[in-house]
Structure formats: structure tokens, C-alpha cells
C-alpha positions in Angstrom: -25.6 -7.6 -1.0 -22.7 -8.4 -3.3 -21.2 -5.9 -5.7 -21.9 -6.3 -9.4 -18.6 -5.6 -11.1 -18.5 -2.5 -13.3 -17.1 -2.4 -16.8 -13.4 -3.1 -16.9 -10.9 -0.5 -17.9 -8.7 -1.1 -21.0 -5.4 0.0 -22.3 -6.6 3.6 -22.9 -7.7 4.1 -19.2 -4.4 2.7 -17.9 -2.5 4.9 -20.2 -4.5 7.9 -19.1 -3.7 7.0 -15.5 0.0 6.9 -16.3 -0.3 10.4 -17.8 -2.2 11.7 -14.8 0.5 10.4 -12.5 3.0 12.9 -14.0 1.6 16.0 -12.4 1.0 14.1 -9.2 4.6 13.1 -9.0 5.8 16.7 -9.7 3.3 18.4 -7.3 4.4 16.1 -4.5 8.1 16.5 -5.4 7.7 20.3 -5.2 6.9 20.0 -1.4 10.5 18.9 -0.8 12.5 20.0 -3.9 13.8 23.2 -2.3 15.5 21.4 0.7 18.9 21.3 -1.1 18.3 24.4 -3.3 17.5 26.9 -0.6 21.2 27.8 0.1 21.7 28.7 -3.6 18.4 30.6 -3.6 19.4 32.5 -0.5 22.8 33.4 -2.1 21.1 34.8 -5.2 18.0 36.4 -3.8 19.3 37.3 -0.4 16.0 36.8 1.5 15.6 37.8 5.1 15.1 35.0 7.7 11.3 35.5 7.6 11.3 35.5 3.8 13.3 32.3 3.7 10.7 30.6 5.8 7.9 31.8 3.6 9.8 30.6 0.5 9.8 27.1 2.0 6.3 27.1 3.4 4.2 29.2 1.0 3.7 26.4 -1.6 2.5 23.9 1.0 0.2 26.5 2.7 -1.6 27.5 -0.5 -1.8 23.9 -1.7 -3.4 22.7 1.5 -5.8 25.7 1.8 -7.1 25.4 -1.8 -7.6 21.7 -2.0 -11.3 21.7 -0.9 -12.3 24.7 -3.2 -10.5 23.2 -6.2 -12.0 19.8 -5.6 -15.5 21.4 -5.6 -14.7 23.5 -8.6 -13.6 20.4 -10.6 -16.9 18.7 -9.8 -18.7 21.7 -11.3 -16.7 22.8 -14.4 -15.1 19.4 -15.2 -12.1 17.6 -13.8 -10.3 17.3 -17.1 -10.7 21.0 -17.7 -9.3 21.8 -14.2 -6.4 19.4 -14.8 -5.5 21.2 -18.0 -5.9 24.7 -16.4 -3.7 23.5 -13.4 -1.1 22.2 -15.8 -0.9 25.6 -17.6 -0.6 27.5 -14.4 1.9 25.0 -12.8 4.1 25.1 -15.9 4.0 28.9 -16.2 4.7 29.3 -12.5 7.6 26.9 -12.7 9.3 29.0 -15.4 8.6 32.2 -13.4 10.1 30.5 -10.3 13.2 29.5 -12.2 13.9 33.0 -13.3 12.6 35.0 -10.2 15.1 37.8 -9.4 13.7 38.9 -6.0 12.7 37.2 -2.8 9.2 38.8 -3.0 8.6 37.6 -6.5 9.8 34.1 -5.7 7.4 33.9 -2.7 4.5 35.1 -4.9 5.4 32.5 -7.6 5.5 29.8 -5.0 2.0 30.7 -4.1 1.0 30.3 -7.8 2.7 26.9 -7.8 0.5 26.0 -4.8 -2.6 27.1 -6.7 -1.7 25.0 -9.7 -0.9 22.0 -7.5 -4.3 22.4 -5.8 -6.0 22.3 -9.1 -4.1 19.2 -10.2 -4.2 16.9 -7.1 -7.9 16.4 -6.3 -8.8 16.1 -10.0 -6.2 13.4 -10.7 -7.5 11.5 -7.6 -11.1 11.9 -8.5 -10.6 10.9 -12.1 -9.6 7.4 -10.9 -13.2 7.1 -9.7 -14.4 7.9 -13.2 -11.9 5.9 -15.2 -12.0 2.7 -13.2 -15.5 1.3 -12.4 -14.3 -2.2 -11.6 -13.5 -2.4 -7.9 -10.4 -4.5 -8.3 -9.0 -2.3 -11.0 -9.8 0.8 -9.0 -8.0 -0.7 -6.1 -4.8 -1.1 -8.2 -5.2 2.4 -9.6 -5.5 3.9 -6.1 -2.5 1.8 -4.9 -0.4 3.4 -7.8 -1.7 6.9 -7.0 -0.8 6.6 -3.3 2.7 5.1 -4.1 3.4 7.9 -6.6 2.3 10.6 -4.1 4.5 9.3 -1.3 7.4 8.5 -3.6 7.4 12.0 -5.0 8.0 13.6 -1.6 11.0 11.3 -1.1 12.3 11.9 -4.6 12.2 15.7 -4.4 15.5 16.1 -2.5 17.3 13.4 -4.6 16.3 15.1 -7.9 17.2 18.5 -6.5 20.6 17.2 -5.4 21.3 15.7 -8.8 20.3 18.8 -10.7 22.3 21.2 -8.5 25.5 19.2 -9.2 25.2 20.3 -12.8 22.9 23.2 -13.2 21.8 26.4 -11.4 18.9 26.3 -8.8 16.3 27.2 -11.3 16.6 23.8 -13.0 14.7 22.2 -10.1 11.6 24.0 -11.4 12.2 23.8 -15.1 12.0 20.0 -15.0 8.2 20.5 -14.4 7.8 22.0 -17.9 8.2 19.0 -20.2 5.7 17.0 -18.0 3.1 19.8 -18.1 3.5 20.1 -21.9 3.1 16.3 -22.3 0.0 16.5 -20.0 -1.6 19.2 -22.1 -1.0 17.2 -25.3 -2.2 13.8 -24.2 -5.0 14.4 -21.7 -7.5 15.7 -24.2 -7.1 12.5 -26.2 -7.0 10.0 -23.3 -9.2 11.4 -20.5 -12.9 12.0 -21.1 -14.5 15.0 -19.3 -16.3 14.3 -16.1 -18.4 16.7 -14.2 -21.7 16.8 -12.2 -24.8 16.6 -14.4 -26.4 19.1 -12.1 -25.9 22.8 -12.6 -24.4 23.7 -9.2 -23.3 27.2 -8.2 -19.7 27.6 -6.9 -20.0 29.4 -3.5 -17.1 31.9 -3.4 -17.7 32.7 0.3 -17.4 29.0 1.2 -14.1 28.9 -0.7 -12.7 31.9 1.2 -13.8 30.4 4.5 -12.2 27.0 3.7 -9.0 28.6 2.5 -8.8 30.8 5.6 -9.6 27.9 8.0 -7.1 25.4 6.6 -4.3 27.9 6.0 -4.5 29.5 9.4 -4.8 26.2 11.3 -1.9 24.6 9.5 0.2 27.7 9.7 -0.4 28.0 13.4 0.4 24.3 14.1 3.7 24.5 12.1 4.8 27.7 13.8 4.0 26.2 17.2 6.0 23.1 16.3 8.9 25.3 15.1 9.1 27.9 17.9 6.9 26.6 20.7 4.0 28.5 22.1 3.7 32.1 20.9 0.6 34.3 20.8 0.5 34.7 17.0 0.4 30.9 16.2 -2.2 30.4 18.9 -4.3 33.3 17.5 -4.0 31.8 14.0 -5.2 28.4 15.1 -8.1 30.0 17.1 -9.3 32.2 14.1 -8.9 29.2 11.8 -11.1 27.0 14.0 -13.7 29.8 14.1 -13.7 30.1 10.3 -13.9 26.3 10.0 -17.0 26.3 12.3 -18.6 29.0 10.1 -17.7 27.1 7.0 -19.4 23.9 8.3 -22.5 25.8 9.4 -22.8 27.4 6.0 -22.6 24.0 4.2 -25.6 22.8 6.1 -27.8 25.6 4.6 -26.5 25.7 1.0 -28.5 24.0 -1.8 -25.2 23.0 -3.4 -22.6 22.7 -0.6 -18.8 22.6 -1.2 -18.5 19.4 0.9 -21.2 16.8 1.5 -21.5 16.7 5.3 -23.7 13.7 5.1 -21.0 11.8 3.2 -18.4 12.9 5.7 -20.6 11.5 8.5 -20.6 8.0 6.9 -18.1 5.6 8.3 -17.2 4.5 4.8 -15.9 8.0 4.1 -15.4 9.8 7.3 -13.6 6.7 8.8 -11.0 6.6 6.0 -10.4 10.3 6.2 -9.7 10.0 10.0 -7.5 6.9 9.4 -5.5 8.8 6.8 -5.1 11.8 9.1 -3.6 9.4 11.7 -1.3 7.9 9.1 0.1 11.2 8.0 0.4 12.3 11.7 3.0 9.5 12.2 4.6 9.7 8.8 5.4 13.5 8.7 6.0 13.7 12.5 8.8 11.1 12.3 10.2 12.3 8.9 11.5 15.4 10.7 13.5 13.3 13.1 14.8 10.8 10.6 16.2 13.6 8.3 18.1 15.1 11.1 19.3 11.7 12.4 20.8 10.8 9.1 22.5 14.1 8.6 23.3 15.5 12.0 23.8 12.3 14.0 25.2 9.9 11.4 27.0 12.7 9.6 25.7 11.9 6.1 25.8 14.6 3.4 22.3 15.9 2.4 22.5 14.1 -0.9 23.6 10.8 0.6 20.9 11.1 3.3 18.3 11.7 0.5 19.5 8.6 -1.4 19.4 6.4 1.7 15.9 7.7 2.5 14.7 6.0 -0.7 15.5 2.5 0.7 12.2 2.3 2.6 10.4 2.5 -0.8 11.2 -1.2 -1.1 9.0 -1.9 1.8 6.3 0.3 0.3 6.6 -1.5 -3.1 6.0 -4.8 -1.4 3.3 -3.9 1.1 1.0 -1.7 -0.9 0.1 -4.3 -3.5 0.1 -7.1 -0.9 -2.4 -5.1 1.1 -4.6 -4.5 -1.9 -4.5 -8.3 -2.7 -5.4 -9.3 0.8 -8.3 -6.9 0.8 -9.8 -8.9 -2.0 -9.9 -12.0 0.2 -10.8 -10.6 3.6 -12.4 -7.6 5.2 -10.3 -4.6 4.4 -10.7 -3.3 7.9 -8.6 -6.1 9.1 -6.0 -5.5 6.4 -5.9 -1.8 7.3 -5.6 -2.6 11.0 -2.8 -5.0 10.3 -1.0 -2.3 8.3 -1.3 0.1 11.2 -0.1 -2.6 13.7 2.9 -3.3 11.4 3.7 0.4 11.3 3.5 0.4 15.1 6.1 -2.4 15.3 8.3 -0.3 13.0 8.1 2.7 15.3 8.8 0.5 18.3 11.8 -0.8 16.4 13.1 2.8 16.1 13.0 3.2 19.9 16.1 0.9 19.9 18.1 3.1 17.6 21.1 4.7 19.2 23.7 7.2 18.0 26.1 4.3 17.1 23.4 2.0 15.5 24.1 0.6 12.1 22.4 2.4 9.2 20.7 -0.8 8.0 19.1 -1.2 11.4 17.5 2.2 11.3 16.4 1.8 7.7 14.9 -1.6 8.4 12.6 0.0 11.1 11.7 2.8 8.7 10.9 0.3 5.9 8.6 -1.6 8.3 6.5 1.3 9.4 6.5 2.9 5.9 5.2 -0.3 4.3 2.5 -0.8 6.9 1.3 2.8 6.6 1.2 2.9 2.8 -0.8 -0.4 2.8 -3.3 1.1 5.2 -3.5 4.5 3.4 -4.0 2.8 0.0 -7.0 0.9 1.3 -8.4 4.0 3.1 -8.1 6.0 -0.2 -9.8 3.3 -2.1 -12.6 3.0 0.4 -13.3 6.7 0.6 -13.1 7.2 -3.2 -15.5 4.3 -3.7 -17.9 5.7 -1.1 -18.2 9.0 -2.8 -20.9 9.5 -5.5 -19.1 10.0 -8.8 -20.4 13.6 -9.2 -18.8 14.4 -5.8 -15.5 12.6 -6.4 -13.5 15.8 -6.7 -14.8 17.3 -3.4 -14.3 13.9 -1.7 -10.7 13.6 -2.8 -10.0 17.2 -1.7 -11.4 16.5 1.8 -9.3 13.3 2.0 -6.1 15.2 1.0 -6.9 18.1 3.3 -7.2 15.7 6.2 -3.7 14.3 5.3 -2.3 17.9 5.3 -3.8 18.5 8.7 -2.5 15.2 10.1 1.0 16.0 8.9 1.0 19.4 10.6 -0.3 17.9 13.8 2.4 15.2 13.7 5.1 17.8 13.3 3.8 19.8 16.2 3.0 17.0 18.7 5.8 14.5 18.0 8.2 17.4 17.5 7.3 18.8 20.9 7.8 15.4 22.5 11.2 15.1 21.0 12.2 18.7 21.8 11.1 18.3 25.5 13.2 15.2 25.9 16.2 16.8 24.2 16.0 19.9 26.4 15.7 17.8 29.6 18.6 15.5 28.7 20.8 18.4 27.7 20.2 20.3 30.9 22.1 17.6 32.8 24.6 16.6 30.2 26.6 19.7 29.5 29.7 20.4 31.7 29.9 23.8 33.5 31.2 26.7 31.5 30.1 25.6 28.0 29.7 28.8 25.9 26.1 29.6 24.7 24.7 26.7 26.8 21.1 28.0 26.5 21.3 27.9 22.7 22.9 24.5 22.7 20.0 23.2 24.8 17.4 24.3 22.3 17.9 22.1 19.2 20.4 19.7 17.7 21.0 22.2 14.8 21.9 24.9 17.3 24.2 22.6 19.1 26.0 21.6 15.9 26.4 25.2 14.8 27.7 26.3 18.2 30.1 23.3 18.4 31.7 24.4 15.1 33.0 27.6 16.9 34.3 25.8 20.0 37.7 24.1 20.7 37.9 20.5 19.6 37.6 18.9 23.0 34.6 21.0 24.1 33.0 20.7 20.7 33.3 16.9 20.9 31.6 16.9 24.4 28.7 19.1 23.1 28.1 17.1 20.0 28.1 13.8 21.7 25.7 15.0 24.4 23.4 16.7 21.7 23.4 13.6 19.5 22.5 11.3 22.4 19.8 13.7 23.6 18.3 14.0 20.1 18.3 10.2 19.6 16.7 9.7 23.0 14.0 12.3 22.0 13.5 10.5 18.7 12.8 7.3 20.7 10.1 9.0 22.7 8.5 10.4 19.6 8.6 6.9 18.1 6.7 5.6 21.1 4.1 8.4 20.6 3.8 7.4 16.9 3.4 3.7 17.9 0.7 4.5 20.3 -1.2 6.5 17.7 -0.8 3.7 15.2 -2.1 1.2 17.7 -5.1 3.4 18.2 -5.5 3.6 14.4 -5.5 -0.2 14.2 -8.2 -0.4 16.9 -10.2 2.2 15.1 -10.0 0.2 11.9 -10.9 -3.1 13.5 -14.0 -1.7 15.2 -15.3 1.3 13.3 -14.5 0.1 9.7 -15.4 -3.5 10.0 -17.7 -4.5 7.2 -17.5 -1.0 5.7 -17.5 -0.3 2.0 -20.2 -2.7 0.8 -22.0 -1.1 -2.1 -24.7 -2.2 -4.4 -24.9 -2.2 -8.2 -24.1 0.8 -10.2 -24.6 1.5 -13.9 -23.5 3.8 -16.6 -25.7 6.8 -17.4 -26.0 8.1 -20.9 -23.7 11.1 -20.0 -20.9 8.7 -19.1 -21.3 9.2 -15.3 -21.7 6.4 -12.9 -25.3 6.8 -11.6 -26.2 4.9 -8.4 -29.3 2.7 -8.8 -29.4 2.0 -5.1 -26.9 3.8 -2.9 -26.8 1.7 0.3 -23.4 2.3 1.7 -23.0 0.6 5.0 -22.8 3.7 7.3 -23.1 1.9 10.6 -26.7 3.1 11.3 
């Protein structure tokens, strides 16, 4: 059955979307904004090595762990109300972070920033479902949302580098304040309130179980990727999986569950969630290699490396709208699959990168895979958001974003382990006898670079050349792994998602919600 187009959005809705993109941009930027600032923070606050890791990771851990509870909370109390509350908390925490005077306080404030970000992200995503009822317009809005989210992560280091050239490290947080104030002023006038018409109880125990499951699993995976197998990360993953199992079991018996397991089982929603997980697996897993390649292999300064890393945004700017336009003319499963295949070609391109490869050659491969991935992710986001009932849009957006966080952590662990294994194997046979601290040099490129700085020039040159060759070889193997996963994602799209996303008519209810007249999503049954 063909879709009956919903009412078209006007200037007010598009302006509202622009305002909602501000917090999304800043929340995604804060994931990476400390990359340049951490040496200055360390100099002022003198954190221990463990505290420094928590300074970097606390924001992302809390953000990932609270996405599902915050998405469900927005559905119940109102998405606009949660956006405004998140803006107040994010702005206040940004000021507190800028003026934190101890490492312990800074870690606590980073957790508050994660809480504010978790309140903002699902609601801004879900409000697209409420503001844009016309499928074509909603597709354009989701394209913009996805582009802003991915661009923000890339912009974080660039903005941080620019500010640190002229101001102290706290300025990287104070830039959040004007945007939050603007959000608080404009959102009440531009964005109507949307919440479920049903009076649903917020289950606190489910929120705790969700937080514990996501936080422990992602923490364990990241620590495994960083240090290899250790008992504590393995225990964290195991406990997290147990909590996740209890969480899912609890949702089956609640009158008002935090996530709709029936919706997750539909291929129009569960399929895009899985596709996005695979996309973030490849994106985040390779980003670690590319950052080190630009800085430690090509020798670019951090700021120059951050600027050059923006070049692939050109591929994204072309492919995201092109994918959305193609999806209006053909089955979006084929467009998504084509995007994944394009990204697989980009990863295969990167297998040809060597230590002496031209910078443009590397960036061309990155642009190719980034463009294909964002085109596929945009359509996956649109399909999942369109499949969710409007009263569940916040929960649906949170599940989608949690899947992305999990995919990114898995990518870091698995692709990182592949690269590390190849590096260690190559270095075992590449170092001449008698090199000092040979065991340390064989661990990582960073360790080899630090050790080489203390060696005589001739020995240092041999160590660096061997380490850079081994790292680039490991990056090639990781790119092969990413290409294989993307080929699998393409096959999944072509088969499982073919014909998905066909909905019937919807109409406006008197409360302003989109109430389904007949909800016949094609779920493959």
C-alpha cells in the first residue's frame, strides 16, 4: 500500500531543526574536544595516569549508559522539556568543567556533561519524527542530523586546537554556553511539546539495569582494546551482559517497558539498528588508526592532522544527500547496500596505503568509505525513526544511538586487536639485536616513538622506520577486516531490508501526536 504523505513542514519547523542541531553539534564535539586540551589539563590539575584515562572516557561512558533511560524519560515527561533540562545541565556543567581545580572534580563534572548530553541526543533525534510528518522532508531532516553528528566529532579537535592557540583550556567548554542559552530562549517558541498521551510509569530499576549493562560492556570492550585481555575488563563485560539479560527479561513483563521489544524485533527497526552498529564498528575502529597514521607516520602536528581529517567531509556532503535522493526512486535497501559496498571499496583502497604514500591518496580512500557509510547510516536512521510509533520515538532513538556506541566500542576492540597483532608480529622480526627496551617498542607505535626519542640518531631511525612500516601494515589488515564487515552489511541490507519501511496512512490526533490509523509495517512475517 502506498504512503499518504503527511502534512508538510514549513519555515518554523526547519528553523526549529536548525536550533536543535546546536546541542547535537556540541554534544558530539565534546567526545573529542579534549584530545588537544588534555596536556594542558594534566599540567594544571596533575591527574594520575588512571585519572587521566577517566577524564577522557567518563563523558562517553555516561553518555552511552544513559541514552536508553533518557529516551524513555523524554517519551513520558515530554521531549521539549527534557531538551531544556539537558541544556541547563550541559551549560552549567560546561562552566564547572572550565573552572574545575582538581582532577576529581573534573571527572565528576565530565560525568554531569555526559548526563546532559544523554538528555539532549535522543530527544533531538526523536523530535524530527514529530516535526516532520512528510516522508521526503523527514529524510532530509535525518540526513542533516546524521551529518551534524558525524561532523561534530571531527570538528572537536579542530575547534579545540584553535581555542588553545589563544585561550586557556577551559575555553573548550565555555563555547558550549552561548549555544545552550540560545537553545533555552528559542526552543519554547519554535518546538511544540511532544510526549506520549498515555500515563506511563518510569521504571527506575530498568534505568539502573540499562545503565549498568551498557556502561560495563562498553568499558570492558574499550579496556580490552587498550590493554589486551585482563581479568577486570572480562569481568565487566560478563557482568554487563548478565545485567542486559535481566533488563530484557524485565521489559517483557512490564506494562510500560522502557524499550519496545516487539519494535526491536521488526526488521524495519531492528534491521537499521544492526546496520548502524556495523557502520560505527568500521568508522570508529579505523579512526584510531588514521589519527595515528597522520601524526606518527606522516609526522603532521595534531592541529594539522585534525584539519586534514576534515577533508573526507566533502565525500559525506556529496553522498548523504545523493543517497537520500536515490532512496526516493528505488528501494532504500539497495541504496544502503550500495553505500556499504562503496565504503568497502574505500577500506580496500586503504590497504594500499604505505608509509611513503601521498596524503591525498590516503584521504581519497577515507572520503570514499566515509561517504558510503554516512549515506547508509542516514537511510538506516530514517527507516528506524519512521518505523517507531511517535509516542515511542525517544526510546527508539536512544536504542539506535546505543547500538552505535556499542558498535564503535567493538570496532576499537576487534580492529584494534587485528592491527596490534600484525604490528607485534612484524616488529618481532624487524628490530636489529641490541635495541634498548625492545619489548616496549614491540607493543605500540606510540611506545616506539617515545623510546626512539631517547636513542642515538641511527638506532632511532631504524626503530622508527620499522615501527611505522609495521603500524601501516597492521592498518592494512584492519582495513581488510572493516571491508569484510561492510560487505556483510551490504549483503544484510540487500536481503533482510529489501522492501522494508512501507507504512500506511497516518493522521494527526487532536493532541498533536501522529496516531497510526493502521500500523502495518512490513516486518518480514
